[in-house]
N, C-alpha and C positions, 0 to 999 in steps of 0.2 A: 552487571555483575550480580550473581545469585549467591546468597550466603545462607548457610544452615547455622542458626544460633547455637545449636548443640555442639558444633565444631569449634566454637570460639571460647576463649577464656572469659572469666567473669569481667575482667577489666576491659576486654575488647568489646563485649556486649554492651557494657555501660557506656563506653566511649561512642560506639556506633549509634545506639538508641538516643542518647542525649544530643547527638549532632543532627539526627534526623527529625526528631519531634521538637520543633522550635517554631516560634518562641513559646516558652512556658511561663505561666504566671507564678509568682513567688509568694508563698505564705510565710511570714515571720511569725512563728507559733510560740505563744507564751503558755507555760504550764506551771504548776505549783507542786513542789516536792512535799513529802510528809513533814519535813522540818520547816516548811514555809518559805523555802528558797525559790525565787522566780527563775525559771529557765527560759531562755529565748533562743530559738534555732530556726534557720530558714530552710524551706523545702520547696523545690520546684516540681516535684511529683505531687501536684495539687490541682484541684479544679472543683467547680460546682457541678454536680451531676443530677440535680433535681430541684424542683421548687414546691412540690406538694407531697410530702413536707420538704422544706428547704434543706438540702443535703450537700455537704462538701466532703471531699475525700482527700486524704493524705497518704502518700506512699513513703513509709519510713523504713529504711534499710538498717541492718545491724551495723555495729562498729566493726572495724577491721579485725578485731579479736573475736568476733562472733557474739558479743554481748549486746543486749538491747540498748538503744540510745536513751538518754534521760527523758526526752519527749515521750517516747513510747512507754517508759516505765511510769511516768507521772500520769499519763492519760489512763493507763491501766488502773492506777490506784484511785484517782479522783473522778475519772470519766468526764473531765471538762478541759477545754482549751480555748484559746482565743487566736483567731487569724488576724494579724495586723498586716494590712496591705503595704508592700514595699514600693517606695517612690524614689525619684531621683534624689530627693533631699535626705532620705533615710538609707540610701544604698550603702554608704561607707560604714554606717553602724551595723547594718545587716551583715556586711562582710566580716566585721569583727565577731559577730555572733556565730559565724560559720566555723570559727576555729575551736579547737578543743580547750575547754576549761576544766580545772579540777572539779571532781564531784563536790557538791555543796557550795560552789561559788557561782553567783549570778553573773551572767554576761552583760546585764544592763549598764552598770556603772562604766565598764570599760568601753562600751559602745556609745556612751553619751546619751542613753535613753532614760526616760522617766516613766516609772510605773504609776498608773492611776487606776482607781477601783473600777471594776466592771459592774454591770447592772444586774446580771442574772447568774453569773458564774463566779467562782472563787479566784481563778487566775486573773491577774490584772491585765489591762491592755497597755499598749505603749502610746504615751501621749503624743509623741511626734508623728505617729501615723495618722492620716486623715480618715481612714476607714477601718472599722473593726467588726469582725463577725464573732460573736460569742457562741460557743458550741458545746453541746453535750454528746458524748460518744453514744452511738447507736449500736455499732458492731465493729469488731476488728477481726479481720481474716488474716491468718498467717500462712504464707506460701513460701516455702524455702526460707531465705533470709529476709523476705519482705513482709512488712506489716501494712496492711491496707486498712486504714482507719476511716470509718464513716462517721460523720458528726452532723447532728441536726443543728441548724442555726436557730438559736433561741432569742437572740437580740442583735440588731444591726445598729451601729453608730457611724454616722457620716457627718463631716463638717457641714454646717448650714450653708455655706457659700457654694458648695458643690452640688446641691440638689434643689430642684423645684418641687416642694412637697406636694403641691396640688396636682401636678402632672406626673409625679414620680419620675421626673426626668433628671438623670445624673449627667453632669458635665464631665464625662469620662476623661476628656483631654486635659482638663484642669487638675485631675488627680495626679497626673504625671507618673503613673505607675511604670515600673520597668519589668522586663521579661528576661528570663534566662535563655541564653543561647548555648553555643557549644562549650564544652569543658576546656580548660578549668576555670577561666575567668572572664568570659565574654557575656555581655548583657545588651539589651536593646531598649530604646525608648518607645513610647506608645503615642507620640504626637504627630506622626507622619501618616495621616489617614486618607482613605479614599472611600467613596460610597458607591454601592451597587444596589439600585432600587429594584425590588421585586415587581413583576408585572401582575 
């Protein structure tokens, strides 16, 4: 089947693309409002796109009414955010953060998450996550209803038991990160691995 994206509705394009590009890593992003309220929201339009300098990218769409999401507004104001890696243990709380909360209300208490101070940025990180990437916005590109946020990773925190500091070897299977699959509610685990050695 050949499809012209221009001939599809917005919802059809979203459904198709999110079913085809799988699995996707999930960033549970914490930001800080002007009033000091911590916002937490998950994004699977997310990845690392460079290491010199270390750059991550977030794809943040608008709300259904066309207004920017709190994450986008907070990053625009503070230019800082934290990526908290989502695991099997934090999946249920992440799902709570994906729902709509009233402006000015933090998702963290309802999700059962604990905010702890970051090292180099103002938004806090989520204590229950084993990996945190503290980021500063480098550039945001607006294309249609999409905001493509590029952030430089300025601090990395990972639980001691997950990394061999001398070798910089991360026990990725022990992180138990999850990935986003097809909409609306399917996810995958990352502990079923196989190896292909390069010649």
